[in-house]
N, C-alpha and C positions, 0 to 999 in steps of 0.2 A: 763368081756368080753361078756358073754352071754346077759347081760342086754343091753350092747351097741349095739350088733347085733340086738336085738329085737327092740331097739329104731330106728335104721336105717331102718329096715324092715317096722316098723309101719309108719314111716315118708314117705317112698317110696309108701306104699299102700295108705296113706292119700293124697298124691299128684297125683299119677297116676290113681287110680280107678275113682275119680270124673272126671278127664280129659277124661277117656275112656267112661264114661257115656255121656259126652257132645259130644264126637266123634260119638257115635252111633246116637245121636240126629241129628247132622249136616249131617251125611252121608245119612240120610233119605231124605234130600233135593235133592239128586242126585240118588235116588233109581231106576229111569228108565234107566239110563245109568251109573251104578256104576263103580268106578275106580278099577283097579286091586289091590288086597289085598296087594301084595308085595310093590306097590308104596305108598299105604296108610301107611304101616308100615315104609317104608323108610322116608316118609315125617315127620311122628311123631318122629322117632328117630333123624332125622336131627334137628328138633326143640329142642329136649332134649339136643343134643350135643352142640347146639349153646349157651346154658347157660354157659358151661365151657369156651367158648371164651369170652362171654360178661362180666362175673364177674371180670376177671383181668383188663379188659379195664375200667370198672366202678370204680374199686378200684384205678386205676391209676389216673383217672379224679378226684376222691375224694381227692387226695393229694394236688391239687392246686386250686380247686374250693371250696370256703368256703360258698358262698351264697346258702342256701338250695334250693330255688326256681330254681336258675340257674343250680344247680347240678342235680336236678331231671329232668330238661329239657334236659340236656346233656345225662343223662341216658336213657330218653325216645327215644332220637335220636339213640343212640347206639343200643337199643333193636329193634326198628322198622327197621332200616337198616339191622341189622344182621338177623332178621327173614326173610326179603325179600331175602337177598342174599342166605340164607340157602334153601329157596324154589326154587330159581333160579338154584342153583347148583344141587339140589337133583332131582327135578321133572318137573319144568316148561319148560324145554327144550325138554322133551320127546314127542314122537308122540302120546302117550296116552292122553296128554293134548290137546284134539282135539275139544273142544267146550268151549264157553265163561264161562259157569258156573263152568267148571273144575278148572279154575284159582282161583276162589273164594274158592272152596272146599279145594284145596291144601293149600292155604294160611291159612285157618282156621285150617287144620290138623297140619301144622307146628306150629301155635300159640298154639294149645293145647299141643303139645309135649313140647314146651318151658315152658308153664304154669305148666305142670306136674312136670318137673324137678325143676323149681323155687319154686313151692309150697312145694315140698318135703324138700328142703333146709330150707324154712321158718318154717316148722313143726319140724325140727330137734331140734331147740333151745327149744321150749316149752316142747317137749317130754323128753329132756335131764334133765330139771331142774325145770319145773313148774308143775302145777296141771293138771289133766286130763281135768277138766272143761275149763281151759284156753286154752288147746290144741284144744279142740272142737270149742271154740269160734274163735280162730285163723284160724282153718281150714275152718269154715263156711264163715268167711269174705273173705278169699282167694277164696273160691269156688264161692261165688255169686258176688264178686267184681272184683278182679284182673284177674281171669281166663276169665271172659266175656270181660273185657277190652282188654286183649290180642287178643281174638277172634275178637272183633269189630274193633280194630285198624288195624289188619292184613287184615281183610275182606274188609276194605276201600281200601287198596292197590289192592286187588283182584278185587273189583268192577270196579275201574278205569281202570285196565288192561283189564278186560272183555269188557269194552266199546270200546276198541281199538283192540280187538282180530283180526279183519279182516283188520286192517289198515296197513300202511307201517311201516317199522322198526323204522324210525325216529319218527313217531307218537307214536309208542309204548314206545319209550325211554322217550319222553316228558310226556306221561301218567304215566309211572313208577315213574318218578321224582315227578310229581304232587301227585300221590297216597302216596308215602313215606312221603312227606311234610305234607299232610293232616293227616296221621296216627300219625306223631310226634306231631302235634298240638292237636289232640284228646287226646293222651296219656298224654301230658304235662298239658292240661286243667284239666284232671281227677286228676293228682297228685297235681296241684295247689289247687283245691277245697278240696281234702282230707287233705292237709297240713293246710289250713286256715279255714276250717269249724269247728264249735264247735262239740263236740262229738255227740250230739243229731241229728246233721244234716248229719252225715256220711252215714246213710242208705238212706237218700234222694239223695245223690250223686250216690250211687249204683242204685237207682231207675232210674236215667237218663240213666245209662248204659243199664238197662233192656229195656227202651224205645228204645234205639238205636238198640238193638238186634231185637226187634219187627219190627222196620223199615227195618233192614237188611233182615229179612225174606220176606218182601214185595219186596225189591229190587231184591232179588234172583229170585223171581217169574218172574219179568220183564226180567232179564238176560237170563232165560231159553228160552225166546221167541226170542232172538236175533239170526238171521240167517245171512249168508254171504251177502245176498242181502238186508238186512234190515238196514245196516249201510254203509255209504259211505267209500270207501278206497280200496286199492289194495288187492289182495288175499294174504293170509298169506304165 
């Protein structure tokens, strides 16, 4: 019993602590106008809770979709739509979401919460029956690959929403749909390359994710300069 508890605690720490490190990194991008701590915590917890909703849906889809590529595409869609809805329900409607960059930051926070819970579940299996070395390898791959993928795909939704921040509601709706579709495509492409790439090329695929993160940092700097009169559209 004690060993099982220690396994669970170790998996939780391995999933959550790296996500918190990334959270600190991304919050620095909004250091001039930081978001309230309670909303940061709410967004992170909303992302974690979303995993509990996503897993049964993905398991159900897995009962009738046998093609692996198609299955992972459906799973990507479920995850990206769920993360967006979680952000929408938890924080994006609040008055504290008062500038374009806030949307991107909140989407990233929800994604990190989702990744923290998902990574903890992935680590539970190696910790329960495999070697410590294999656990470390699994954790590192999740840390540098899947976590950043969740950040990047959710940030794509945030960026598209930020570009319509001062637009009409119908424009925001179309932008939201576009952002979710782009996030699903990005997530699906990553899964496709991971599934089909030889083992020695996996890190190369993760490298493209890192390049995407670097590009995201540049885009965030552009979004910080968006003002109400810099984009056409009706007041929010």
